[in-house]
N, C-alpha and C positions, 0 to 999 in steps of 0.2 A: 406551469413553467417550461413547458415546452419552448417557446421561444426564448428561453434565458439560457436552456439548452443548446439551441441550434448557436446564438450568439458565441457563446464560450467555444464551441468546436471549431466556428469559424473565422475567430480570433485567433484559436490554437494553431491554426493548420496555416495562419497568415506570416510568409519571410518575415513583415513587421511587428510582429509580436512583441519582442521586445521590448521596442519605443512604446507600445500599449500598458507594458506591465510598470515601468519605469513613470510613464505620465502620472498613471494613478498613484504611486506613492510620493513622486513629486506634488502632485494636487496635496496629500493631505498635510505635507510639511510647509507648501508654499499659503495654506490657508492660515497657519498659525503666523506667518510672516507679516501678511496681510494686516490682521491686526496689531501688529506693532510697530510701531515708529521705527526706520532704518537705523533712526543713529543708535537705537537701545538696544538694536539688533545687531550691531556692530561692536557694541561695548558688552556685551553679555558674557558671563560666562556658562560654562555646562549648566553649571549648579542652578543659578539665577533663570536660564531659560526654562526650567524643570518648575520652579518655583513661582513661575509666573505665567503656564502655560495657560491661554482664554479657552481652555477646554474644562469645563466639569469634568471628574472621572468616569461620571454615569454615559454621558455623551460617548467618550471612548470605548467603551465597554459595549455600550451599543452597536456601534460600530464593528467591534470585535466578534461580536455575537454574530452578527450577519452572517462576516466572514466565514466563522465556525458553520453555522447550518448551508454555504454556499458550496459546500461539500457533497451535499445530499443531490447537486443538479451539475448533470454532465461535467464536463472538465473544470468548473468552475473553481473548485476548491484550491487546486493546484495552482493556479492561475493566480486566483485572489490570496493566496496564505500569506504572501510577503508583505502586504499590507500591514499583518499583525505587528511587526515589529517597528515600523515609526509609530503604531498608535499606542504600544508599551513603552516606547523611548520616550514618550510625550508626557508621558505621568509622572505626577510632581514627586510623588514618594513611596518608597516600598511597598506601602499598602494600594497606591492606586495600580500603580504596573502589575503587580499582583491579581487584582480584583481583573484588569484588562483581560489578561491571560485566563482566569480563572472562566472570564465572559464565552471567551473563544473555545474552551476546552468543553465547557457544561454544554453549551449549545450543540457545537458538531458532533457530539459523543451520547445526545440522549437514546439515541437507538439500543444502547445497552439496556434498558430496562425493559422493553419491547422483545430486545433479543432474548432476554433470558427466559422471559413469562413463554416467547414462544416454544424455545428449546426445552427446558425444564418442568413448565406448569407453570401457570396463574397462580401458583402456591408460591413462587419465588419471585414475586416482583422485588418484596423489600430486600433481595439477595441482588435485585439488578441494579435498584436503587444505592445501595451501598456500593459495590463496584462502579457505579457510574459517578458518583460525589467522590471515593477513595482516589481513583483516576485522575479525573479529572484538576484536586489538589494537589496531588502530587507531582504531574506533569505542569501545572503553573506555577508552582514554587520557586524554580530557578528563576524565572522571568523578574521576581521583585527584585533581583540584582541588577537587571538588564539595563544598566542606566550605562555604559559606555563601550564601544565597537568590539571590544575583546569579550567583553563580559555575555554581551549576546551572542556570539560565535559560541563560546564556554558552555553555555545553557542550551544551544541546539545540540551540543554534541554529549551532554550529559544526558539529556533527553530521550538522544536518537541511541545511546549504547545501555546494554543491559547493565544495574536491574530496571530502571525506569524506560529502557528502550522494549521493553518487553509487551508492553502496553504504551505504545507511544502512537498513537493514531494522531492523523491531521497535523505530521511533520511540517514545515515549511521546506524542507532540505527537498521533498518531491518536485520543488519548482526547479531543481538543476534540470531535472529534464524540458522543464517547460523553456528555461531561457537558452540551454547551451546542448539540443537535441545530438543525440550519436557521438558525444562528447567523452562519456565513459569518466573513469574517476578523474579528469580531469576537467572535465565538468561540475563537479562536487567545489574541486577546488575554485575556479572560477566561479561559482555561486558564492563561497564563502569569503571570497575576494571583495565582489561586488557590495554584500552585504556589509562586510568591515568599513569599506569608502563609504557607502551610502552613510552609515550612520557615523561615521568621522565627516561627512560634508553637514548632516545636522549638527552639529558642534559648531558654534562660531571659531573661526581662521581667518587668517590673512592671505593663506595660501591656496590660489586655484588648481593643485597639482591634482586633487582629490576628484574635481569635476571632469580635469582631462583624462584619468586613468578611467572615473569611470565611463567616459565617452568611448576609449579604446574599447573597454568590455563590450560594450553595446552593438560598436562595428562587429567583434567576435562573435557576438550571438547572433547579428542578423545575417551574416557569411555563413553560420551554419544552418540557419532557418532556409534559406535560398538553396543550400546544399541538397537539404533532407526534402525538399518540394521537388527537386530536379532529380534526386535519385532516391525513391520509394523503396523500402525494403518489401521483399518479395520472399513470400515463405516457400521452403524448400518444397520441391517437384515431388507430390504424390504425398503429400502431409497433410492431414485433416483434423479439427477438432470436432466434436460431437455434443450436442445439446441434448440430454433427454430427461423424464417426466417422468421418475417412477418414487421421487420421496427418498425416507430415510428407511434404513435396517429395522425389522422388526422384532420383536420378542417371539412372534409365533413361528414356528421351524418350516411349517407347511408353506406359510405365507409366505414365507421368505425365500423358498424353492420355488414360488412361481414369479414372485419376484424378478430372481435371478435370471429366470429365462425371458421376461419380461425387456429386461434390460439388453441381454443377450442379443434379442430380435433387433431393437431399437438399432443396437449397435451395428449389428449387419447391417440394415438397411439403410443407415449412415454412412458406415463405410464405403461401400460401393468397391471400384476395383482401385482404391488408394492402398499405397503402401504403408506407411505410418498413419495409427490411427490414436486418437488422445482420447480417452473416456475420463469422466469427472471423479472425484476425490468420493473416496470410501463410498463405493457400489458394494462391495463385499466384505467377510471376511476371509481372509484366503487360508481358508482349510481347504486339505485336497482333495477333497468333493468339487469343492468351486472351481478348484483351478484348474483339474480335469475338465468339467464342463465349460472353462473359458475356452482351453486349448483345442478343445476339439470343436468348438465353432469357429475357429478363426480360418479362413482359406490357405492354401499353400502359397508360400511366399509375402504372407501380409504380416505385418508386426502392429498389436495392442497395446499401448500402454496405460493400463489398466490402474486407476486410483482404487486402493484396497485398506483394510486395517489387516494387517499383518503380524502375526502373533510371532516375537522376538525373543519371548522367557516368559515363566509364569508370571502370570496376571500381567502381562503386557503386551501391548500392540502398537506397530508404528502406523505412522499416517505416512501410507508411502506409493508409490507407482511400482509395479508388476509389469516389465517388459515381457511380453509372451509371443512366440513366433509361432506360426501358423505351419502346417504340413508337415515332411518328416525329411530331418535330418540325419545325414549319416545310418539311415536304417531305424529310426528311432527318434520320437517324440523330443524336442528342444524342451528341458523344463521351464518355466517363469525364474525371472531373475530379479531380485529388489534392487532397482536402479536409484531411485530418490526417497529419501526419508525426510520428511518438514524438521526442519530446526526447530520449530517451537510452534505445534499446536496450539489450540485455545486453553487459555489456563484455565483451573477453576473443572470447567465442563471434561478435556480432555487429557492435559496435562495436571496432575495432583500427584507427586511424590510424596506428600505428608499422607495420602491416604491409600489403603488397598482395598482393591477392588476385591468381588467376590467369587473373581474365577468365572470361565469363560461359560458354564452350563447357567447361571442366572448371569447375566453380562452387567450388572449394574456396577457402575463404577469400576470397571476394568481403568486402568490408568495407560496413556501414550507415554511414548519415550519422546523426549525431544534430540533430535540429531544433533543442531547446535550449528555444526558445518556442511551444505549443500553443495558438493562438487560438482564440476561439469562431467558428463557422461556421453560419451560418441553412441548413438543410437542410428541406426542404420549410415554410418560412417560420417554424420554427422553431429557436431559438438552442442549438446541440449542442456540448459540448465533448467529447473521448473521451480514453482515457487507455487506451494499448495495451500490456499484457502486461506487462514488467519496469515500466514506469512508473507500476504500479499500488502498487508497492512504496513509493516514495521520495517521501515529504514534501515537497520542494522542487517535485518535478511538480505534485502536489495542490495545492499554494499556488497554481500558476498558473491553475487553476480554481478555487477559492475565490474568488481577487481578481475575476473574470470573471464570477461570479454566471449559471451558464447555466440553460436551462430545463430539459435535460434532457442528462444524462450516460452516454455510449457505452463500455462494459469491451468491448475484444475482448482474448484471449486465447488459447493453445495447451495443453496436460494431455500430450498424450504425451510429452513430453520429463520429466517430473516428475513421474511418477504414482509414489506411492508413499514420496516424498520429505517429506512434509508443506509443499512449497514454494507448491502449491495454497491450500491451506488458509490459510497466512499472507498470501497476495495476497488472497483473498475477505475474509478480516477487515479487510484493511488498507484495501480498498475499501470496504469497509460503514461504518468507522468515518469515512472521509475524504466519503464522499459524503453519510452523517446532515449531516454541520458545513454540507454547501454545499445541502443541503435539499431536492434536484433529484430526480426521479425518476430511473431505472437502466433502460436497457438493453442485455442483455450478449450478446456470440456467442461459442461458445466447441469449440474442435475439441479432441475426446479422440483 
């Protein structure tokens, strides 16, 4: 699939990419027109178009499943996800449309099964299957009613916002960054307008205004792509992200102490003479001893942004990023500061308010709080916004970053628990699309 990855990345970096996406969508609809007499198409109502669609539901579902799978290969997911919309709209009945959307979500999120087994152990495969089936069924439910332009927009919004937004993988809204890079919140509005006009164009009408407006939006998209190519984003001077290889925190205290020293040495080696160093998510639990080890390891004048599990209450942690400055400030070391907290840590495994953990000595089931809102913070004078691990999959969290217009986006994550599941690929593709929409440079810290 390397060839497919390269193709998707090449197309995404082309200034003419919007034309390619529109062409794919038009081809889906044009095939329908090819199989029908023009006189019939002219007289058809929206209802009759659905009841006489030439493709059986299983064909539409197979195409949707391939689009869902495409999220695991480079940038293909955000690029192709918009094609889900005409496939759903072409469904004859609510059951057909639901089946098409369900195939998309089942195929795209099957990594939940392997991810649950990897994170919790092989005995939890049934739980992974249950999460996979339940989340796909719920996300697909609204698409059963998506037979009109406004209903398509409504389904996208309902899926993207909590409560369904708490597990809305694979959202076509990510394509806003593909079509309208750097346009921020205006790009989201332009995407929704484009979807509305496109679905309205699929409905028989004697008014050509929908085609004219679509053409205007395509021109805007092409211009934005040209501007992006001519003015690439540049990472702030002296900022760097690190890629570490230390795996998860262990239950053995002595082994964990050795692990802390290992990742500190790796971070020092990668940091070099940079000013701001971003480290991966949940590298350590932010006990006083661990915090002091980190502070003493940082050279004077350097700032480390350390992904950590930070105690914030009894039996409660925050999946956050601590800002730690090295050296002496006003005669004493400046303490770390919790700058960022994940709006929504991984549900069930981390966020589970319905279940109390056993405390910090045996850290089984200790819960993580949900921050819900991630504000922009100034780091070394630069307005930064962070997206932490699971948050990178969720449209509503990305919208928080979009409306705040940060100067740099920080991405932190762990990959050790999801190797071979396709989840890291989906996460990277989603983050790529949304950061393109924001139009800010990216600094990433990752732990394998």
